[in-house]
C-alpha positions in Angstrom: 177.8 -2.1 -23.1 178.5 -5.0 -25.4 177.7 -8.7 -25.3 179.2 -10.6 -22.4 181.9 -13.0 -23.4 183.0 -16.3 -22.1 185.8 -14.9 -19.9 183.5 -12.3 -18.4 181.3 -15.2 -17.0 184.4 -17.1 -15.8 185.6 -14.0 -13.9 182.1 -13.6 -12.4 182.0 -17.2 -11.2 185.5 -16.8 -9.7 184.4 -13.8 -7.7 181.3 -15.5 -6.5 183.4 -18.5 -5.3 185.5 -16.2 -3.1 182.5 -14.9 -1.3 180.9 -16.8 1.6 177.3 -17.8 0.9 174.6 -15.8 2.6 173.1 -18.9 4.4 176.5 -19.8 5.8 177.1 -16.3 7.1 173.7 -16.3 8.7 174.4 -19.6 10.4 177.7 -18.3 11.8 176.3 -15.0 13.0 173.0 -16.0 14.6 172.9 -18.2 17.7 169.9 -20.3 16.5 169.9 -22.7 19.4 169.3 -19.9 21.9 165.8 -19.6 20.3 165.0 -23.3 20.9 163.5 -23.1 24.5 161.1 -20.3 23.5 160.1 -22.1 20.3 159.6 -25.4 22.1 157.2 -23.8 24.7 155.1 -22.2 21.9 155.1 -25.3 19.7 154.5 -27.9 22.4 151.7 -30.3 21.5 150.9 -33.6 23.1 150.6 -36.4 20.6 147.6 -38.7 20.9 149.4 -41.6 19.1 152.6 -42.4 17.3 150.8 -42.7 14.0 151.6 -40.2 11.2 154.7 -38.3 10.4 156.9 -36.6 12.9 156.5 -32.9 13.5 158.8 -30.5 11.9 161.5 -29.2 14.2 160.3 -25.8 15.5 163.8 -24.3 15.0 163.6 -25.3 11.3 160.2 -23.6 11.0 161.6 -20.5 12.6 164.6 -20.5 10.2 162.1 -20.9 7.3 160.2 -17.8 8.5 163.4 -15.8 8.7 164.4 -16.8 5.2 160.9 -16.0 3.9 161.3 -12.4 5.2 164.9 -12.0 4.0 164.3 -13.2 0.5 160.6 -12.3 0.1 159.5 -15.9 -0.5 156.0 -17.2 -0.5 155.0 -20.0 1.8 154.7 -22.5 -1.1 158.2 -21.8 -2.4 159.6 -22.1 1.1 158.1 -25.5 1.7 159.1 -26.7 -1.7 162.7 -25.7 -1.0 162.5 -27.5 2.4 161.2 -30.6 0.7 164.0 -30.4 -1.9 166.6 -30.3 0.9 164.9 -33.3 2.6 164.9 -35.4 -0.5 168.6 -34.6 -1.3 169.7 -36.2 2.1 
């Protein structure tokens, strides 16, 4: 097993580009919206005023929990990843 060369890395990247990303496959295979009614009933809170930030969509929180379990992520890492995606919009 020698040192990897430049072309080895290029072949690896080409193989990875042909595969569909895990998150994309999950989105296609799981009907996420079917969970929304159940999540809405469990997450329903009446707001006392319109002050403060809006609540996080319960479906997004559920997806975050699923990803935590699949990829063995901590709560802190999961929320940082969520904040990174929000800031990139």
